C-alpha positions in Angstrom: 0.0 0.0 0.0 1.4 3.4 -1.0 1.7 6.3 1.4 -1.2 8.1 -0.2 -3.4 5.0 -0.2 -2.6 4.4 3.5 -3.5 7.9 4.5 -6.8 7.9 2.6 -7.7 4.6 4.2 -6.3 5.1 7.7 -6.5 8.8 8.5 -9.3 8.0 11.0 -7.8 4.7 12.1 -7.4 3.7 15.8 -4.7 5.6 17.7 -2.1 3.1 18.9 0.7 5.4 20.2 0.3 9.0 21.4 3.1 11.3 22.7 1.8 14.5 24.2 4.2 17.4 25.0 7.0 15.0 25.8 10.2 16.4 27.4 13.4 14.7 28.4 16.1 16.7 30.1 19.3 14.9 31.2 21.3 16.3 34.1 21.1 17.2 37.8 18.7 20.2 37.5 16.0 19.0 35.1 13.1 20.7 36.8 14.8 24.1 36.7 15.9 23.6 33.1 12.4 22.5 32.1 10.8 25.5 33.7 13.2 27.9 31.8 12.8 26.0 28.5 9.0 26.1 28.7 8.6 29.7 30.0 11.2 31.5 27.9 11.7 29.0 25.0 15.4 28.7 26.1 17.4 26.9 23.4 19.4 23.7 23.9 22.8 25.4 24.1 21.6 28.0 26.7 20.1 25.2 28.9 23.4 23.5 28.9 25.3 26.7 29.8 22.9 27.8 32.6 21.9 24.5 34.2 24.4 21.9 33.0 21.5 19.9 31.5 21.0 18.5 28.0 17.6 18.6 26.3 17.1 15.2 24.7 13.4 15.8 23.7 11.6 19.1 23.7 7.8 19.3 23.7 7.3 16.5 21.2 3.8 15.5 20.2 2.6 13.0 17.6 0.2 10.2 17.0 0.8 6.8 15.3 -2.3 5.1 14.0 -3.0 1.4 13.5 -0.8 -0.3 10.9 1.1 2.9 10.2 4.9 3.0 9.6 5.9 6.2 11.3 9.5 7.3 10.7 11.3 9.6 13.1 14.5 10.9 11.4 17.2 13.4 12.2 21.0 13.7 12.6 22.9 12.3 15.5 21.9 14.0 18.7 18.5 15.1 17.4 16.5 13.1 20.0 15.0 10.5 17.7 16.3 7.4 19.7 15.4 9.1 23.0 11.8 9.5 21.9 11.4 5.8 20.9 12.7 4.6 24.2 9.9 6.5 26.0 7.3 4.4 24.2 8.2 1.2 26.1 9.4 3.3 29.1 13.1 2.4 28.8 13.5 6.1 29.6 11.4 8.1 32.0 10.2 11.5 30.7 10.8 14.8 32.5 7.3 15.8 31.5 4.5 14.8 29.1 2.4 11.8 28.4 3.0 8.5 26.5 -0.1 6.5 25.7 0.0 3.1 24.1 -3.3 1.5 23.1 -5.2 3.7 25.5 -2.8 3.1 28.5 -0.8 5.8 30.1 2.6 4.0 30.0 4.0 6.1 32.9 1.3 5.0 35.2 1.8 1.3 34.7 3.1 -0.9 37.6 6.3 -2.8 37.1 4.3 -6.0 36.4 2.0 -4.2 33.8 5.0 -2.6 32.2 6.7 -6.0 31.8 3.5 -7.4 30.3 3.4 -4.5 27.8 7.0 -5.1 26.7 6.5 -8.9 26.5 3.2 -9.1 24.7 2.4 -5.8 22.9 5.8 -4.3 21.8 8.7 -5.8 19.9 11.9 -3.8 19.6 14.8 -4.1 17.1 18.0 -2.2 17.8 20.9 -1.1 15.6 23.1 -3.6 17.4 21.0 -6.8 17.6 22.8 -8.3 20.6 22.2 -12.0 20.1 23.2 -14.4 22.8 26.3 -16.1 21.5 25.8 -19.2 23.5 22.2 -19.8 22.2 21.2 -21.1 18.8 19.4 -18.8 16.4 16.1 -20.6 17.2 16.7 -20.2 20.9 17.4 -16.5 20.4 14.2 -16.0 18.5 12.1 -18.0 20.9 13.2 -16.1 24.0 10.3 -13.6 23.9 7.9 -16.4 24.0 9.7 -18.0 26.9 9.2 -14.7 28.8 5.5 -15.0 28.0 5.5 -18.5 29.6 4.8 -20.4 26.3 5.6 -24.1 26.3 8.8 -25.1 24.4 7.0 -26.7 21.4 4.8 -23.6 20.8 7.9 -21.3 21.2 9.9 -23.4 18.8 7.2 -23.5 16.2 6.7 -19.7 16.4 10.5 -19.2 16.1 10.7 -21.3 13.0 7.8 -19.5 11.4 9.4 -16.1 12.2 12.8 -17.2 10.8 11.0 -18.4 7.6 9.4 -15.0 7.3 12.8 -13.2 7.2 14.3 -15.8 4.8 16.3 -17.8 7.3 14.4 -21.1 7.3 16.7 -23.9 8.2 19.2 -21.7 10.1 17.6 -22.3 13.5 20.3 -24.6 14.8 23.2 -22.3 13.8 24.9 -19.9 16.2 25.2 -16.1 15.8 29.0 -16.2 15.0 28.1 -18.3 11.9 25.9 -15.6 10.4 26.8 -12.4 8.5 25.8 -9.0 9.9 22.8 -8.8 7.6 21.6 -12.3 8.6 22.0 -11.4 12.3 19.9 -8.3 11.7 17.2 -10.6 10.2 17.4 -12.7 13.3 16.7 -9.6 15.4 13.7 -8.8 13.3 12.5 -12.4 13.6 12.9 -12.2 17.4 10.9 -9.0 17.6 8.1 -10.5 15.5 8.0 -14.0 16.9 5.7 -13.1 19.8 3.4 -11.4 17.3 3.4 -8.0 19.0 1.0 -5.3 17.9 3.8 -2.7 17.8 7.3 -2.7 16.4 9.9 -0.2 17.6 12.9 -0.2 15.2 15.9 2.0 16.3 18.2 2.4 13.2 18.1 -1.3 12.5 19.9 -1.2 9.2 22.2 1.8 9.6 25.4 -0.3 10.4 25.0 -2.5 7.3 26.6 -2.1 3.8 24.4 -0.2 1.3 23.3 -3.3 -0.7 22.5 -5.3 2.3 20.6 -2.4 3.8 18.6 -2.1 0.6 17.7 -5.8 0.7 16.6 -5.6 4.4 14.5 -2.5 3.6 12.8 -4.6 0.9 12.3 -7.4 3.4 10.9 -5.0 5.9 8.5 -3.5 3.4 7.3 -7.0 2.4 6.8 -8.0 6.1 5.0 -4.7 6.8 2.5 -5.4 4.1 2.0 -9.0 5.3 1.8 -8.5 9.0 0.3 -5.0 9.2 2.2 -4.0 12.3 2.1 -0.5 13.7 5.8 0.6 13.5 7.9 3.4 14.7 11.1 3.4 12.6 14.1 5.5 13.7 16.6 6.5 11.0 19.2 9.2 10.1 18.9 8.3 6.5 16.4 10.6 4.6 16.1 8.3 1.6 15.3 5.3 3.9 12.6 7.3 5.7 11.1 8.4 2.4 11.1 4.8 1.2 9.7 3.2 4.3 7.4 5.7 6.1 3.8 6.5 5.6 4.6 9.6 7.5 7.9 11.2 8.7 8.8 13.3 11.7 11.9 15.4 11.1 13.8 16.3 14.3 16.5 18.9 15.2 17.9 19.6 18.7 15.2 17.6 20.4 12.3 19.2 18.6 10.1 18.0 15.9 10.4 20.4 13.0 7.7 18.9 10.7 5.5 15.8 10.5 4.1 14.8 7.1 4.0 12.3 4.3 7.2 11.9 2.2 5.5 14.1 -0.4 4.8 16.8 2.2 8.3 16.8 3.5 9.9 17.1 0.1 7.4 19.3 -1.7 6.2 21.4 1.2 8.9 21.9 3.8 7.7 24.0 6.7 11.0 25.3 8.1 14.4 26.3 6.6 16.0 23.3 8.3 13.7 20.8 6.6 14.1 22.6 3.3 17.9 22.3 3.6 17.6 18.7 4.7 15.6 17.6 1.7 17.3 19.9 -0.9 19.3 17.0 -2.3 16.2 14.8 -2.9 14.7 14.9 -6.4 11.0 16.0 -6.2 10.1 14.0 -9.4 9.1 10.7 -7.8 6.9 12.6 -5.2 5.0 14.8 -7.6 1.5 13.8 -8.5 -1.1 15.2 -10.9 -2.5 17.4 -8.2 0.8 19.4 -7.8 1.3 20.1 -11.5 -2.2 20.1 -13.2 -3.4 23.2 -15.1 -7.0 24.2 -14.2 -9.5 25.0 -16.8 -11.6 23.3 -19.5 -10.4 20.1 -21.2 -11.2 19.2 -24.8 -11.4 15.9 -26.7 -11.6 12.3 -25.7 -8.5 12.0 -23.6 -7.2 9.6 -20.9 -8.5 10.2 -17.4 -6.5 9.8 -14.2 -6.9 10.7 -10.5 -5.3 13.5 -8.7 -2.7 11.3 -6.9 -1.5 9.8 -10.2 2.4 9.9 -10.0 4.4 11.8 -12.5 6.0 8.8 -14.2 2.6 7.3 -15.0 1.4 10.7 -16.4 4.6 10.8 -18.5 4.0 7.2 -19.8 0.5 8.2 -20.9 1.7 11.3 -22.7 4.5 9.5 -24.5 2.0 6.9 -25.7 0.4 9.6 -27.8 -2.1 11.6 -25.7 -1.9 15.4 -26.0 -3.0 15.7 -22.4 -4.4 13.7 -19.4 -7.7 14.7 -17.8 -7.5 14.8 -14.0 -10.7 14.2 -12.1 -11.9 13.0 -8.8 -15.4 12.2 -7.4 -16.4 15.9 -7.6 -15.6 16.1 -11.3 -12.8 17.4 -13.5 -10.0 19.2 -11.7 -7.9 20.1 -14.7 -5.4 18.7 -17.2 -1.7 17.7 -17.4 0.1 18.0 -20.7 3.7 18.1 -21.9 4.1 21.7 -20.8 3.2 20.8 -17.2 5.6 17.9 -17.1 8.5 19.9 -18.7 7.9 22.6 -16.1 8.2 20.1 -13.3 11.4 18.7 -14.7 12.9 22.2 -15.1 12.0 23.1 -11.5 13.6 20.0 -10.2 16.8 20.7 -12.2 17.0 24.2 -10.8 16.4 22.9 -7.3 19.4 20.6 -7.6 
């Protein structure tokens, strides 16, 4: 399912994760630093100078809906990994709320928190941290052991999870017999074996070679379509976020600069920082008929497409012989796209680069 199709279908979907005005300040005077940051909008560097504290997350709010892949991206130190660790309460917030499936995570007892982590949330880290003395199957079945499942059930689920990530038959091997990419697949299998509702993925592919990273991105996209998990995916790689996410949150210095679809982020940046961040990305694969159409009357019996038709498809129709493409939705004709509109889009992208 494309980003656009997902948003049309799931905009009103069930809220699975909510972060409301989340703050995390590290240091010995977090209450003073928080008060100053909230009252006077004191920046990260000033908080460090005045209070000796570091702002990890500053007033972050977002919602992740059922089956959505929500990417949080930014450079090192932007706060993206700090945010994701609040969702399963590996980190306690300085202020704000984290709600998972209607539960206030910060109000959970230790027992309820363990239950949340064991049954509802699976996590994949950049460094997969497999137990070297356990077989691959034993590593993958561990979450189900925590749940109290019997050995046969756990083993069957582990084998199914390994099969899903392309490692069927590798269960009796040990981690040192696997490549880095294969170990990362094991980490993904381990997170999915207990069939959690939510996946938290903290830069899971960033340490891998480009070709292996691309393969695992493809694997993740396939699994995401099959299993329909709600996923928060952390990355510093803009192209990875664009490729994987239904929506993206761009972070800088602990703050969320913008949240939007890949098309929104590239075509409609809301801050100078986001505009600079995406300046190297070609707009062409994100443009749709709606962004480039010419309004007005249309003439003749011409091909008809919807407003979210991507530019490459429009170009294919035009090169097949049509003088223009009629763009319409349920309310009627919106306009037309011809060679002039496509050429203008190409020229704008070239100038942008």
